[in-house]
NUSEMI-957662 format. One record per residue (C-alpha): residue in three letters; x, y, z; residue number from 1. Coordinates in Angstrom, 3 decimals. Layout:
NUSEMI-957662
ALA X Y Z NUM
...
//
This chain:
NUSEMI-957662
MET 153.119 53.819 83.924 1
MET 152.135 57.390 84.822 2
PRO 151.598 58.103 88.555 3
LEU 147.931 58.538 89.442 4
ALA 146.572 60.959 91.982 5
SER 144.757 59.382 94.904 6
SER 140.996 59.572 94.460 7
ALA 140.403 60.052 98.184 8
ASP 143.104 62.717 98.408 9
VAL 141.693 64.800 95.547 10
ARG 138.096 64.392 96.651 11
ASP 138.978 65.587 100.152 12
ARG 140.659 68.713 98.740 13
VAL 137.860 69.985 96.489 14
MET 134.293 71.147 96.932 15
PRO 131.526 68.588 96.275 16
GLU 130.422 70.545 93.202 17
GLU 133.908 70.290 91.708 18
TRP 134.068 66.567 92.411 19
ASP 130.746 66.079 90.610 20
HIS 132.155 67.963 87.607 21
ARG 135.288 65.825 87.714 22
VAL 133.194 62.648 87.629 23
ASP 131.063 63.923 84.737 24
LEU 134.057 65.104 82.710 25
ALA 135.897 61.826 83.314 26
ALA 132.742 60.095 82.090 27
VAL 132.889 62.082 78.854 28
TYR 136.501 61.023 78.305 29
ARG 135.473 57.377 78.709 30
LEU 132.486 57.838 76.384 31
VAL 134.655 59.426 73.703 32
ALA 136.994 56.426 73.951 33
HIS 134.030 54.032 73.925 34
PHE 132.669 55.504 70.692 35
HIS 136.175 55.589 69.129 36
TRP 136.294 59.360 68.650 37
ASP 139.598 59.681 70.497 38
ASP 143.000 60.211 68.871 39
LEU 145.387 58.472 71.276 40
ILE 146.277 61.306 73.738 41
PHE 145.883 64.229 71.359 42
THR 142.502 65.863 71.825 43
HIS 140.954 67.668 74.759 44
LEU 137.750 67.930 76.746 45
SER 137.454 70.630 79.392 46
ALA 134.974 71.943 81.930 47
ARG 134.904 75.055 84.064 48
VAL 135.126 74.453 87.806 49
PRO 132.053 75.807 89.637 50
GLY 132.756 78.962 91.617 51
PRO 134.046 82.515 91.140 52
ASP 137.534 81.574 89.927 53
HIS 138.223 81.083 86.222 54
HIS 139.620 77.590 86.662 55
PHE 138.914 74.623 84.485 56
LEU 139.628 70.906 84.297 57
ILE 141.478 69.292 81.407 58
ASN 143.101 65.950 80.673 59
PRO 146.566 64.991 81.880 60
TYR 148.858 64.907 78.847 61
GLY 150.079 61.410 78.114 62
MET 147.042 59.429 79.268 63
THR 144.639 57.794 76.842 64
PHE 140.981 58.667 77.278 65
ASP 140.086 55.239 78.638 66
GLU 142.505 55.880 81.532 67
ILE 141.103 59.249 82.615 68
THR 139.605 59.375 86.107 69
ALA 137.954 62.116 88.143 70
SER 141.062 62.565 90.278 71
SER 143.570 62.571 87.397 72
LEU 142.058 65.648 85.706 73
VAL 144.298 68.715 85.973 74
LYS 142.933 72.009 87.325 75
VAL 144.425 75.075 85.619 76
ASP 143.762 78.801 85.327 77
LEU 143.320 80.772 82.103 78
ASP 147.087 81.260 81.859 79
GLY 147.708 77.519 81.900 80
ASN 149.088 77.437 85.434 81
LYS 148.189 74.468 87.598 82
VAL 146.198 75.721 90.576 83
MET 146.216 72.393 92.381 84
ASP 149.136 70.009 92.787 85
SER 149.179 67.313 90.122 86
PRO 151.864 64.940 88.854 87
HIS 150.557 65.556 85.329 88
GLU 151.148 68.246 82.731 89
ILE 148.738 69.474 80.043 90
ASN 148.936 69.722 76.259 91
PRO 149.711 73.346 75.240 92
ALA 147.659 73.016 72.048 93
GLY 144.626 71.920 74.021 94
PHE 145.097 74.787 76.415 95
THR 145.216 77.354 73.581 96
ILE 141.856 76.365 72.120 97
HIS 140.013 75.697 75.353 98
SER 141.276 78.681 77.334 99
ALA 140.325 81.051 74.501 100
ILE 136.749 79.791 74.413 101
HIS 136.298 79.523 78.183 102
ALA 137.564 83.092 78.588 103
ALA 135.311 84.539 75.884 104
ARG 132.036 82.697 76.479 105
ALA 130.492 82.694 79.954 106
ASP 128.064 80.019 78.773 107
ALA 130.883 77.778 77.474 108
LYS 131.260 75.912 80.746 109
CYS 132.148 72.740 78.867 110
VAL 134.226 72.598 75.665 111
LEU 134.686 69.273 73.857 112
HIS 137.100 68.857 70.943 113
ALA 137.504 65.639 68.951 114
HIS 139.594 64.438 66.002 115
SER 137.025 61.791 65.078 116
VAL 137.625 60.185 61.688 117
ASN 134.246 61.168 60.270 118
GLY 134.456 64.662 61.726 119
VAL 137.877 65.334 60.224 120
ALA 136.703 63.901 56.890 121
VAL 133.786 66.338 56.705 122
SER 135.930 69.205 57.982 123
ALA 138.098 68.696 54.882 124
GLN 135.112 69.031 52.549 125
LYS 134.503 72.438 51.013 126
GLY 130.758 72.219 51.619 127
GLY 131.129 71.293 55.281 128
VAL 128.074 69.808 56.952 129
LEU 125.307 69.149 54.424 130
PRO 121.568 69.258 55.246 131
ILE 120.934 65.597 54.510 132
SER 119.995 63.991 57.835 133
GLN 117.857 64.654 60.879 134
GLN 121.078 64.910 62.893 135
SER 122.423 67.590 60.551 136
ILE 119.538 69.999 61.148 137
PHE 120.468 70.400 64.815 138
VAL 124.101 71.053 63.893 139
LEU 123.304 73.473 61.086 140
SER 121.030 75.542 63.320 141
SER 124.080 76.635 65.369 142
LEU 127.226 75.924 63.333 143
ALA 130.399 77.979 62.783 144
TYR 133.667 77.258 60.934 145
HIS 137.319 78.153 61.533 146
ASP 140.016 77.803 58.865 147
TYR 143.041 75.670 59.652 148
GLU 146.122 77.545 60.900 149
GLY 148.300 74.591 61.896 150
VAL 148.583 73.041 65.355 151
ALA 146.885 75.477 67.748 152
LEU 149.911 76.764 69.643 153
ARG 149.959 80.500 68.882 154
GLU 148.353 83.107 71.123 155
ASP 147.436 85.234 68.105 156
GLU 145.031 82.554 66.867 157
LYS 142.847 82.915 69.966 158
PRO 140.915 86.031 68.878 159
ARG 140.232 84.477 65.468 160
LEU 138.923 81.295 67.111 161
VAL 136.647 83.327 69.357 162
HIS 135.476 85.558 66.504 163
ASP 134.662 82.625 64.229 164
LEU 132.812 80.716 66.956 165
GLY 130.687 83.729 67.872 166
ASP 127.583 82.594 69.726 167
LYS 127.352 79.179 68.043 168
ASN 127.443 75.827 69.839 169
PHE 128.846 73.610 67.077 170
PHE 132.277 74.538 65.708 171
MET 133.958 72.832 62.760 172
LEU 137.717 73.361 62.714 173
ARG 138.592 72.990 59.032 174
ASN 140.974 70.095 58.259 175
HIS 141.122 69.450 62.001 176
GLY 137.967 68.217 63.714 177
LEU 134.857 68.988 65.731 178
LEU 134.185 71.131 68.789 179
THR 131.058 71.711 70.858 180
VAL 130.318 74.088 73.708 181
ALA 127.514 74.110 76.256 182
ASP 126.458 75.371 79.648 183
THR 126.583 71.818 81.026 184
ILE 128.750 68.747 80.488 185
PRO 125.807 66.523 79.436 186
ASP 124.639 69.089 76.857 187
ALA 128.124 69.416 75.386 188
PHE 128.388 65.629 75.076 189
LEU 124.978 65.273 73.438 190
ARG 125.969 67.948 70.919 191
LEU 129.216 66.151 70.151 192
TYR 127.327 62.887 69.673 193
ILE 124.912 64.546 67.234 194
PHE 127.774 66.355 65.427 195
GLU 129.788 63.164 64.903 196
SER 126.644 61.258 63.872 197
ALA 125.820 63.876 61.228 198
CYS 129.360 63.594 59.851 199
MET 129.317 59.777 59.822 200
ILE 125.975 59.728 58.012 201
GLN 127.225 62.279 55.483 202
VAL 130.394 60.327 54.647 203
ARG 128.383 57.140 54.161 204
ALA 125.649 58.848 52.139 205
GLN 128.223 60.381 49.812 206
ALA 129.341 56.884 48.874 207
GLY 125.891 56.188 47.431 208
GLY 123.644 57.957 44.953 209
GLU 122.282 61.480 44.650 210
LEU 121.675 63.179 47.977 211
VAL 118.333 64.648 49.071 212
ALA 118.612 68.026 50.826 213
ILE 116.382 69.043 53.742 214
ASP 114.213 72.151 53.369 215
PRO 115.874 75.197 55.043 216
HIS 112.573 76.007 56.759 217
ILE 112.883 72.766 58.725 218
ILE 116.409 73.672 59.822 219
ALA 115.137 77.054 61.033 220
THR 112.896 75.290 63.572 221
ALA 115.482 72.711 64.671 222
GLN 116.089 74.205 68.113 223
MET 112.373 74.198 68.888 224
GLN 112.142 70.588 67.721 225
ALA 115.106 69.593 69.912 226
ALA 113.538 71.204 72.979 227
THR 110.250 69.430 72.312 228
VAL 111.757 65.966 71.835 229
THR 113.846 66.213 75.037 230
ASN 111.204 68.027 77.119 231
SER 113.716 70.914 77.235 232
ALA 116.045 68.714 79.307 233
GLY 118.697 68.402 76.605 234
GLY 121.653 66.239 77.564 235
ALA 120.354 65.792 81.117 236
LEU 117.690 63.449 79.734 237
VAL 120.204 60.878 78.469 238
TRP 123.030 61.475 80.977 239
PRO 121.873 59.108 83.779 240
ALA 121.614 56.261 81.261 241
LEU 125.109 56.976 79.953 242
LEU 126.519 56.936 83.494 243
ARG 124.810 53.586 84.091 244
LYS 126.457 52.258 80.935 245
LEU 129.863 53.417 82.135 246
ASP 129.315 51.930 85.593 247
GLN 128.878 48.573 83.853 248
ILE 131.869 48.745 81.511 249
TYR 134.347 51.387 82.831 250
PRO 133.500 51.990 86.530 251
SER 137.000 53.279 87.325 252
PHE 136.166 56.681 85.793 253
ARG 134.748 57.670 89.192 254
ASN 138.088 57.198 90.960 255
//
């Protein structure tokens, strides 16, 4: 069994704002496991630590997502160096993708990447996300694609990742999976939930009859519709309820 950092020890060594981010990011790891979007230990969810330093939190390599706690998250800089003592290491592939996006996008304070079965299935389809569901219109209003280049280990892939993402918030990595970015952890999670839902619906719909496409004019107003339906609160509207769910089924995420 991997050694775990002491919750009290870590909490005493970080600012309250960082601890809150640790709790929220650990919650996302548990939610990804709960919805079965995880891939054993092989995908990554990261969040920038509040403050002037370019540090971010990422999962300890070797732990499944249902084991992740606030104190076990590893704090690293943009060069992949641990900036706080931890018994854990990080996945170099996860660092390549996440550090590139965190460095390039000031608004990308949270970056979530999943190898969900439905997401990978759609990422392998030439047409990508199709405009066939209400969920898809929110994705399509801010979607970018990146062609597969193998396991993301090479530094020279970083500028291509950043270029292809541009200013979009939903990112489909061809033959690989899904990625979302946001200014907050709750917003990034809500986007991932919508992204995966759109892919799941698409895969199931393709098993049936002829598909009905949504009018492009509706997609053009998707962001306005999203703001209206959430009272402009975005992920913050659903986040307290999700934390209550986790407190009932996986309360150890707060440790």
